[in-house]
Chimera marker file (.cmm) of the C-alpha trace (Angstrom):
<marker_set name="trace">
<marker id="1" x="-27.065" y="-26.766" z="-3.186" r="1" g="1" b="0" radius="0.5"/>
<marker id="2" x="-23.357" y="-26.836" z="-3.581" r="1" g="1" b="0" radius="0.5"/>
<marker id="3" x="-20.617" y="-24.658" z="-2.198" r="1" g="1" b="0" radius="0.5"/>
<marker id="4" x="-19.075" y="-22.050" z="-4.413" r="1" g="1" b="0" radius="0.5"/>
<marker id="5" x="-15.655" y="-23.027" z="-5.633" r="1" g="1" b="0" radius="0.5"/>
<marker id="6" x="-12.873" y="-20.729" z="-4.599" r="1" g="1" b="0" radius="0.5"/>
<marker id="7" x="-11.068" y="-19.037" z="-7.405" r="1" g="1" b="0" radius="0.5"/>
<marker id="8" x="-7.362" y="-19.837" z="-7.591" r="1" g="1" b="0" radius="0.5"/>
<marker id="9" x="-6.484" y="-16.148" z="-7.821" r="1" g="1" b="0" radius="0.5"/>
<marker id="10" x="-7.799" y="-15.622" z="-4.259" r="1" g="1" b="0" radius="0.5"/>
<marker id="11" x="-5.053" y="-17.881" z="-2.931" r="1" g="1" b="0" radius="0.5"/>
<marker id="12" x="-2.317" y="-15.927" z="-4.680" r="1" g="1" b="0" radius="0.5"/>
<marker id="13" x="-2.436" y="-12.697" z="-2.680" r="1" g="1" b="0" radius="0.5"/>
<marker id="14" x="0.149" y="-11.332" z="-0.260" r="1" g="1" b="0" radius="0.5"/>
<marker id="15" x="-0.464" y="-8.564" z="2.246" r="1" g="1" b="0" radius="0.5"/>
<marker id="16" x="1.799" y="-6.130" z="4.031" r="1" g="1" b="0" radius="0.5"/>
<marker id="17" x="0.552" y="-3.594" z="6.607" r="1" g="1" b="0" radius="0.5"/>
<marker id="18" x="2.457" y="-0.565" z="7.866" r="1" g="1" b="0" radius="0.5"/>
<marker id="19" x="0.893" y="1.080" z="10.890" r="1" g="1" b="0" radius="0.5"/>
<marker id="20" x="1.494" y="4.549" z="12.315" r="1" g="1" b="0" radius="0.5"/>
<marker id="21" x="2.764" y="6.298" z="9.201" r="1" g="1" b="0" radius="0.5"/>
<marker id="22" x="3.284" y="9.974" z="9.998" r="1" g="1" b="0" radius="0.5"/>
<marker id="23" x="1.100" y="11.364" z="7.217" r="1" g="1" b="0" radius="0.5"/>
<marker id="24" x="-2.548" y="12.042" z="6.502" r="1" g="1" b="0" radius="0.5"/>
<marker id="25" x="-4.808" y="9.970" z="4.262" r="1" g="1" b="0" radius="0.5"/>
<marker id="26" x="-5.243" y="12.949" z="1.999" r="1" g="1" b="0" radius="0.5"/>
<marker id="27" x="-1.539" y="12.930" z="1.121" r="1" g="1" b="0" radius="0.5"/>
<marker id="28" x="-1.267" y="9.139" z="0.811" r="1" g="1" b="0" radius="0.5"/>
<marker id="29" x="-4.232" y="8.396" z="-1.473" r="1" g="1" b="0" radius="0.5"/>
<marker id="30" x="-2.957" y="10.026" z="-4.696" r="1" g="1" b="0" radius="0.5"/>
<marker id="31" x="0.340" y="8.153" z="-4.464" r="1" g="1" b="0" radius="0.5"/>
<marker id="32" x="-1.423" y="4.851" z="-3.776" r="1" g="1" b="0" radius="0.5"/>
<marker id="33" x="-3.796" y="5.351" z="-6.706" r="1" g="1" b="0" radius="0.5"/>
<marker id="34" x="-0.825" y="5.847" z="-9.002" r="1" g="1" b="0" radius="0.5"/>
<marker id="35" x="0.748" y="2.458" z="-8.172" r="1" g="1" b="0" radius="0.5"/>
<marker id="36" x="-2.342" y="0.208" z="-8.198" r="1" g="1" b="0" radius="0.5"/>
<marker id="37" x="-2.294" y="-2.226" z="-11.102" r="1" g="1" b="0" radius="0.5"/>
<marker id="38" x="1.414" y="-1.772" z="-11.845" r="1" g="1" b="0" radius="0.5"/>
<marker id="39" x="4.067" y="-4.448" z="-11.655" r="1" g="1" b="0" radius="0.5"/>
<marker id="40" x="6.082" y="-4.334" z="-8.452" r="1" g="1" b="0" radius="0.5"/>
<marker id="41" x="9.382" y="-3.281" z="-9.991" r="1" g="1" b="0" radius="0.5"/>
<marker id="42" x="7.723" y="-0.423" z="-11.899" r="1" g="1" b="0" radius="0.5"/>
<marker id="43" x="5.884" y="0.732" z="-8.757" r="1" g="1" b="0" radius="0.5"/>
<marker id="44" x="9.122" y="0.753" z="-6.742" r="1" g="1" b="0" radius="0.5"/>
<marker id="45" x="10.865" y="2.677" z="-9.531" r="1" g="1" b="0" radius="0.5"/>
<marker id="46" x="8.093" y="5.290" z="-9.594" r="1" g="1" b="0" radius="0.5"/>
<marker id="47" x="8.241" y="5.707" z="-5.817" r="1" g="1" b="0" radius="0.5"/>
<marker id="48" x="12.030" y="6.026" z="-5.881" r="1" g="1" b="0" radius="0.5"/>
<marker id="49" x="11.849" y="9.045" z="-8.164" r="1" g="1" b="0" radius="0.5"/>
<marker id="50" x="8.805" y="10.594" z="-6.503" r="1" g="1" b="0" radius="0.5"/>
<marker id="51" x="9.408" y="13.920" z="-4.775" r="1" g="1" b="0" radius="0.5"/>
<marker id="52" x="6.914" y="13.183" z="-1.976" r="1" g="1" b="0" radius="0.5"/>
<marker id="53" x="8.378" y="12.536" z="1.468" r="1" g="1" b="0" radius="0.5"/>
<marker id="54" x="5.970" y="9.710" z="2.249" r="1" g="1" b="0" radius="0.5"/>
<marker id="55" x="6.865" y="7.684" z="-0.847" r="1" g="1" b="0" radius="0.5"/>
<marker id="56" x="9.867" y="6.231" z="1.018" r="1" g="1" b="0" radius="0.5"/>
<marker id="57" x="7.550" y="4.562" z="3.566" r="1" g="1" b="0" radius="0.5"/>
<marker id="58" x="5.276" y="3.233" z="0.816" r="1" g="1" b="0" radius="0.5"/>
<marker id="59" x="8.293" y="1.788" z="-0.991" r="1" g="1" b="0" radius="0.5"/>
<marker id="60" x="9.402" y="0.089" z="2.218" r="1" g="1" b="0" radius="0.5"/>
<marker id="61" x="5.945" y="-1.493" z="2.632" r="1" g="1" b="0" radius="0.5"/>
<marker id="62" x="5.949" y="-2.804" z="-0.950" r="1" g="1" b="0" radius="0.5"/>
<marker id="63" x="9.425" y="-4.264" z="-0.442" r="1" g="1" b="0" radius="0.5"/>
<marker id="64" x="8.168" y="-5.998" z="2.698" r="1" g="1" b="0" radius="0.5"/>
<marker id="65" x="5.235" y="-7.486" z="0.771" r="1" g="1" b="0" radius="0.5"/>
<marker id="66" x="7.624" y="-8.721" z="-1.941" r="1" g="1" b="0" radius="0.5"/>
<marker id="67" x="9.810" y="-10.368" z="0.702" r="1" g="1" b="0" radius="0.5"/>
<marker id="68" x="6.712" y="-12.018" z="2.221" r="1" g="1" b="0" radius="0.5"/>
<marker id="69" x="5.694" y="-13.335" z="-1.190" r="1" g="1" b="0" radius="0.5"/>
<marker id="70" x="9.127" y="-14.722" z="-1.914" r="1" g="1" b="0" radius="0.5"/>
<marker id="71" x="9.852" y="-16.299" z="1.473" r="1" g="1" b="0" radius="0.5"/>
<marker id="72" x="6.420" y="-17.455" z="2.643" r="1" g="1" b="0" radius="0.5"/>
<marker id="73" x="4.709" y="-18.418" z="-0.604" r="1" g="1" b="0" radius="0.5"/>
<marker id="74" x="7.614" y="-18.995" z="-3.062" r="1" g="1" b="0" radius="0.5"/>
<marker id="75" x="6.117" y="-16.651" z="-5.672" r="1" g="1" b="0" radius="0.5"/>
<marker id="76" x="8.040" y="-15.414" z="-8.672" r="1" g="1" b="0" radius="0.5"/>
<marker id="77" x="8.858" y="-11.743" z="-8.134" r="1" g="1" b="0" radius="0.5"/>
<marker id="78" x="8.622" y="-10.953" z="-11.842" r="1" g="1" b="0" radius="0.5"/>
<marker id="79" x="4.917" y="-11.924" z="-11.908" r="1" g="1" b="0" radius="0.5"/>
<marker id="80" x="3.847" y="-9.837" z="-8.890" r="1" g="1" b="0" radius="0.5"/>
<marker id="81" x="1.703" y="-6.729" z="-9.275" r="1" g="1" b="0" radius="0.5"/>
<marker id="82" x="-0.008" y="-4.321" z="-6.866" r="1" g="1" b="0" radius="0.5"/>
<marker id="83" x="-3.591" y="-5.529" z="-6.625" r="1" g="1" b="0" radius="0.5"/>
<marker id="84" x="-4.792" y="-3.126" z="-3.931" r="1" g="1" b="0" radius="0.5"/>
<marker id="85" x="-3.299" y="-0.253" z="-1.971" r="1" g="1" b="0" radius="0.5"/>
<marker id="86" x="-5.312" y="1.643" z="0.585" r="1" g="1" b="0" radius="0.5"/>
<marker id="87" x="-4.881" y="3.657" z="3.756" r="1" g="1" b="0" radius="0.5"/>
<marker id="88" x="-6.933" y="4.259" z="6.861" r="1" g="1" b="0" radius="0.5"/>
<marker id="89" x="-6.992" y="6.665" z="9.760" r="1" g="1" b="0" radius="0.5"/>
<marker id="90" x="-4.964" y="6.102" z="12.893" r="1" g="1" b="0" radius="0.5"/>
<marker id="91" x="-4.476" y="8.327" z="15.948" r="1" g="1" b="0" radius="0.5"/>
<marker id="92" x="-4.279" y="12.107" z="15.754" r="1" g="1" b="0" radius="0.5"/>
<marker id="93" x="-1.777" y="13.978" z="17.897" r="1" g="1" b="0" radius="0.5"/>
<marker id="94" x="-3.160" y="17.296" z="19.045" r="1" g="1" b="0" radius="0.5"/>
<marker id="95" x="-0.845" y="20.158" z="19.881" r="1" g="1" b="0" radius="0.5"/>
<marker id="96" x="-1.465" y="23.826" z="20.523" r="1" g="1" b="0" radius="0.5"/>
<marker id="97" x="0.367" y="26.904" z="19.329" r="1" g="1" b="0" radius="0.5"/>
<marker id="98" x="0.339" y="30.137" z="21.307" r="1" g="1" b="0" radius="0.5"/>
<marker id="99" x="-1.341" y="33.039" z="19.541" r="1" g="1" b="0" radius="0.5"/>
<marker id="100" x="-1.949" y="36.695" z="20.341" r="1" g="1" b="0" radius="0.5"/>
<marker id="101" x="-3.999" y="37.898" z="23.311" r="1" g="1" b="0" radius="0.5"/>
<marker id="102" x="-3.630" y="34.649" z="25.285" r="1" g="1" b="0" radius="0.5"/>
<marker id="103" x="-5.339" y="32.487" z="22.701" r="1" g="1" b="0" radius="0.5"/>
<marker id="104" x="-4.246" y="29.153" z="21.291" r="1" g="1" b="0" radius="0.5"/>
<marker id="105" x="-4.550" y="27.575" z="17.846" r="1" g="1" b="0" radius="0.5"/>
<marker id="106" x="-4.738" y="23.801" z="17.409" r="1" g="1" b="0" radius="0.5"/>
<marker id="107" x="-2.128" y="21.831" z="15.459" r="1" g="1" b="0" radius="0.5"/>
<marker id="108" x="-3.360" y="18.447" z="14.265" r="1" g="1" b="0" radius="0.5"/>
<marker id="109" x="-0.767" y="15.780" z="13.428" r="1" g="1" b="0" radius="0.5"/>
<marker id="110" x="-2.508" y="12.774" z="11.813" r="1" g="1" b="0" radius="0.5"/>
<marker id="111" x="-1.167" y="9.239" z="11.470" r="1" g="1" b="0" radius="0.5"/>
<marker id="112" x="-2.289" y="6.588" z="8.978" r="1" g="1" b="0" radius="0.5"/>
<marker id="113" x="-2.295" y="2.848" z="8.377" r="1" g="1" b="0" radius="0.5"/>
<marker id="114" x="-1.095" y="1.604" z="5.009" r="1" g="1" b="0" radius="0.5"/>
<marker id="115" x="-2.075" y="-1.751" z="3.483" r="1" g="1" b="0" radius="0.5"/>
<marker id="116" x="-0.575" y="-3.107" z="0.272" r="1" g="1" b="0" radius="0.5"/>
<marker id="117" x="-1.908" y="-6.291" z="-1.338" r="1" g="1" b="0" radius="0.5"/>
<marker id="118" x="0.125" y="-7.994" z="-4.045" r="1" g="1" b="0" radius="0.5"/>
<marker id="119" x="-1.069" y="-10.729" z="-6.359" r="1" g="1" b="0" radius="0.5"/>
<marker id="120" x="0.663" y="-13.019" z="-8.793" r="1" g="1" b="0" radius="0.5"/>
<marker id="121" x="-0.345" y="-12.818" z="-12.424" r="1" g="1" b="0" radius="0.5"/>
<marker id="122" x="-1.210" y="-16.172" z="-13.844" r="1" g="1" b="0" radius="0.5"/>
<marker id="123" x="-0.006" y="-17.131" z="-17.274" r="1" g="1" b="0" radius="0.5"/>
<marker id="124" x="-2.802" y="-16.579" z="-19.720" r="1" g="1" b="0" radius="0.5"/>
<marker id="125" x="-3.862" y="-19.697" z="-21.519" r="1" g="1" b="0" radius="0.5"/>
<marker id="126" x="-4.698" y="-19.327" z="-25.153" r="1" g="1" b="0" radius="0.5"/>
<marker id="127" x="-7.581" y="-21.568" z="-26.088" r="1" g="1" b="0" radius="0.5"/>
<marker id="128" x="-8.193" y="-22.422" z="-29.714" r="1" g="1" b="0" radius="0.5"/>
<marker id="129" x="-11.551" y="-23.468" z="-30.947" r="1" g="1" b="0" radius="0.5"/>
<link id1="1" id2="2" r="1" g="1" b="0" radius="0.2"/>
<link id1="2" id2="3" r="1" g="1" b="0" radius="0.2"/>
<link id1="3" id2="4" r="1" g="1" b="0" radius="0.2"/>
<link id1="4" id2="5" r="1" g="1" b="0" radius="0.2"/>
<link id1="5" id2="6" r="1" g="1" b="0" radius="0.2"/>
<link id1="6" id2="7" r="1" g="1" b="0" radius="0.2"/>
<link id1="7" id2="8" r="1" g="1" b="0" radius="0.2"/>
<link id1="8" id2="9" r="1" g="1" b="0" radius="0.2"/>
<link id1="9" id2="10" r="1" g="1" b="0" radius="0.2"/>
<link id1="10" id2="11" r="1" g="1" b="0" radius="0.2"/>
<link id1="11" id2="12" r="1" g="1" b="0" radius="0.2"/>
<link id1="12" id2="13" r="1" g="1" b="0" radius="0.2"/>
<link id1="13" id2="14" r="1" g="1" b="0" radius="0.2"/>
<link id1="14" id2="15" r="1" g="1" b="0" radius="0.2"/>
<link id1="15" id2="16" r="1" g="1" b="0" radius="0.2"/>
<link id1="16" id2="17" r="1" g="1" b="0" radius="0.2"/>
<link id1="17" id2="18" r="1" g="1" b="0" radius="0.2"/>
<link id1="18" id2="19" r="1" g="1" b="0" radius="0.2"/>
<link id1="19" id2="20" r="1" g="1" b="0" radius="0.2"/>
<link id1="20" id2="21" r="1" g="1" b="0" radius="0.2"/>
<link id1="21" id2="22" r="1" g="1" b="0" radius="0.2"/>
<link id1="22" id2="23" r="1" g="1" b="0" radius="0.2"/>
<link id1="23" id2="24" r="1" g="1" b="0" radius="0.2"/>
<link id1="24" id2="25" r="1" g="1" b="0" radius="0.2"/>
<link id1="25" id2="26" r="1" g="1" b="0" radius="0.2"/>
<link id1="26" id2="27" r="1" g="1" b="0" radius="0.2"/>
<link id1="27" id2="28" r="1" g="1" b="0" radius="0.2"/>
<link id1="28" id2="29" r="1" g="1" b="0" radius="0.2"/>
<link id1="29" id2="30" r="1" g="1" b="0" radius="0.2"/>
<link id1="30" id2="31" r="1" g="1" b="0" radius="0.2"/>
<link id1="31" id2="32" r="1" g="1" b="0" radius="0.2"/>
<link id1="32" id2="33" r="1" g="1" b="0" radius="0.2"/>
<link id1="33" id2="34" r="1" g="1" b="0" radius="0.2"/>
<link id1="34" id2="35" r="1" g="1" b="0" radius="0.2"/>
<link id1="35" id2="36" r="1" g="1" b="0" radius="0.2"/>
<link id1="36" id2="37" r="1" g="1" b="0" radius="0.2"/>
<link id1="37" id2="38" r="1" g="1" b="0" radius="0.2"/>
<link id1="38" id2="39" r="1" g="1" b="0" radius="0.2"/>
<link id1="39" id2="40" r="1" g="1" b="0" radius="0.2"/>
<link id1="40" id2="41" r="1" g="1" b="0" radius="0.2"/>
<link id1="41" id2="42" r="1" g="1" b="0" radius="0.2"/>
<link id1="42" id2="43" r="1" g="1" b="0" radius="0.2"/>
<link id1="43" id2="44" r="1" g="1" b="0" radius="0.2"/>
<link id1="44" id2="45" r="1" g="1" b="0" radius="0.2"/>
<link id1="45" id2="46" r="1" g="1" b="0" radius="0.2"/>
<link id1="46" id2="47" r="1" g="1" b="0" radius="0.2"/>
<link id1="47" id2="48" r="1" g="1" b="0" radius="0.2"/>
<link id1="48" id2="49" r="1" g="1" b="0" radius="0.2"/>
<link id1="49" id2="50" r="1" g="1" b="0" radius="0.2"/>
<link id1="50" id2="51" r="1" g="1" b="0" radius="0.2"/>
<link id1="51" id2="52" r="1" g="1" b="0" radius="0.2"/>
<link id1="52" id2="53" r="1" g="1" b="0" radius="0.2"/>
<link id1="53" id2="54" r="1" g="1" b="0" radius="0.2"/>
<link id1="54" id2="55" r="1" g="1" b="0" radius="0.2"/>
<link id1="55" id2="56" r="1" g="1" b="0" radius="0.2"/>
<link id1="56" id2="57" r="1" g="1" b="0" radius="0.2"/>
<link id1="57" id2="58" r="1" g="1" b="0" radius="0.2"/>
<link id1="58" id2="59" r="1" g="1" b="0" radius="0.2"/>
<link id1="59" id2="60" r="1" g="1" b="0" radius="0.2"/>
<link id1="60" id2="61" r="1" g="1" b="0" radius="0.2"/>
<link id1="61" id2="62" r="1" g="1" b="0" radius="0.2"/>
<link id1="62" id2="63" r="1" g="1" b="0" radius="0.2"/>
<link id1="63" id2="64" r="1" g="1" b="0" radius="0.2"/>
<link id1="64" id2="65" r="1" g="1" b="0" radius="0.2"/>
<link id1="65" id2="66" r="1" g="1" b="0" radius="0.2"/>
<link id1="66" id2="67" r="1" g="1" b="0" radius="0.2"/>
<link id1="67" id2="68" r="1" g="1" b="0" radius="0.2"/>
<link id1="68" id2="69" r="1" g="1" b="0" radius="0.2"/>
<link id1="69" id2="70" r="1" g="1" b="0" radius="0.2"/>
<link id1="70" id2="71" r="1" g="1" b="0" radius="0.2"/>
<link id1="71" id2="72" r="1" g="1" b="0" radius="0.2"/>
<link id1="72" id2="73" r="1" g="1" b="0" radius="0.2"/>
<link id1="73" id2="74" r="1" g="1" b="0" radius="0.2"/>
<link id1="74" id2="75" r="1" g="1" b="0" radius="0.2"/>
<link id1="75" id2="76" r="1" g="1" b="0" radius="0.2"/>
<link id1="76" id2="77" r="1" g="1" b="0" radius="0.2"/>
<link id1="77" id2="78" r="1" g="1" b="0" radius="0.2"/>
<link id1="78" id2="79" r="1" g="1" b="0" radius="0.2"/>
<link id1="79" id2="80" r="1" g="1" b="0" radius="0.2"/>
<link id1="80" id2="81" r="1" g="1" b="0" radius="0.2"/>
<link id1="81" id2="82" r="1" g="1" b="0" radius="0.2"/>
<link id1="82" id2="83" r="1" g="1" b="0" radius="0.2"/>
<link id1="83" id2="84" r="1" g="1" b="0" radius="0.2"/>
<link id1="84" id2="85" r="1" g="1" b="0" radius="0.2"/>
<link id1="85" id2="86" r="1" g="1" b="0" radius="0.2"/>
<link id1="86" id2="87" r="1" g="1" b="0" radius="0.2"/>
<link id1="87" id2="88" r="1" g="1" b="0" radius="0.2"/>
<link id1="88" id2="89" r="1" g="1" b="0" radius="0.2"/>
<link id1="89" id2="90" r="1" g="1" b="0" radius="0.2"/>
<link id1="90" id2="91" r="1" g="1" b="0" radius="0.2"/>
<link id1="91" id2="92" r="1" g="1" b="0" radius="0.2"/>
<link id1="92" id2="93" r="1" g="1" b="0" radius="0.2"/>
<link id1="93" id2="94" r="1" g="1" b="0" radius="0.2"/>
<link id1="94" id2="95" r="1" g="1" b="0" radius="0.2"/>
<link id1="95" id2="96" r="1" g="1" b="0" radius="0.2"/>
<link id1="96" id2="97" r="1" g="1" b="0" radius="0.2"/>
<link id1="97" id2="98" r="1" g="1" b="0" radius="0.2"/>
<link id1="98" id2="99" r="1" g="1" b="0" radius="0.2"/>
<link id1="99" id2="100" r="1" g="1" b="0" radius="0.2"/>
<link id1="100" id2="101" r="1" g="1" b="0" radius="0.2"/>
<link id1="101" id2="102" r="1" g="1" b="0" radius="0.2"/>
<link id1="102" id2="103" r="1" g="1" b="0" radius="0.2"/>
<link id1="103" id2="104" r="1" g="1" b="0" radius="0.2"/>
<link id1="104" id2="105" r="1" g="1" b="0" radius="0.2"/>
<link id1="105" id2="106" r="1" g="1" b="0" radius="0.2"/>
<link id1="106" id2="107" r="1" g="1" b="0" radius="0.2"/>
<link id1="107" id2="108" r="1" g="1" b="0" radius="0.2"/>
<link id1="108" id2="109" r="1" g="1" b="0" radius="0.2"/>
<link id1="109" id2="110" r="1" g="1" b="0" radius="0.2"/>
<link id1="110" id2="111" r="1" g="1" b="0" radius="0.2"/>
<link id1="111" id2="112" r="1" g="1" b="0" radius="0.2"/>
<link id1="112" id2="113" r="1" g="1" b="0" radius="0.2"/>
<link id1="113" id2="114" r="1" g="1" b="0" radius="0.2"/>
<link id1="114" id2="115" r="1" g="1" b="0" radius="0.2"/>
<link id1="115" id2="116" r="1" g="1" b="0" radius="0.2"/>
<link id1="116" id2="117" r="1" g="1" b="0" radius="0.2"/>
<link id1="117" id2="118" r="1" g="1" b="0" radius="0.2"/>
<link id1="118" id2="119" r="1" g="1" b="0" radius="0.2"/>
<link id1="119" id2="120" r="1" g="1" b="0" radius="0.2"/>
<link id1="120" id2="121" r="1" g="1" b="0" radius="0.2"/>
<link id1="121" id2="122" r="1" g="1" b="0" radius="0.2"/>
<link id1="122" id2="123" r="1" g="1" b="0" radius="0.2"/>
<link id1="123" id2="124" r="1" g="1" b="0" radius="0.2"/>
<link id1="124" id2="125" r="1" g="1" b="0" radius="0.2"/>
<link id1="125" id2="126" r="1" g="1" b="0" radius="0.2"/>
<link id1="126" id2="127" r="1" g="1" b="0" radius="0.2"/>
<link id1="127" id2="128" r="1" g="1" b="0" radius="0.2"/>
<link id1="128" id2="129" r="1" g="1" b="0" radius="0.2"/>
</marker_set>
């Protein structure tokens, strides 16, 4: 039995994590789904012109991942694309609002973790038979 050979594309990934984003997963997921699979410059352009408040934090995380790729791994920025983008739950701040007759209504303020994984597209080799 032999070991499985690692694919070269597994070595060409870069990760950037942003913790404690002041938004819920429900608001983050549609934006993240829209940028997966796009080249980095196109994803940043789309986030720049997005009217969502949270898109500024997502853009900052992508820019951080691009800087990691350039400085740590010497990747070409033009070949980078968003391989994965996902979010997870973090803490929830609980507050209460005074209501009528001495009652209180809860206010839930969720936080999220954001992870962006970039990969470098390899040049496709054309094989002739």
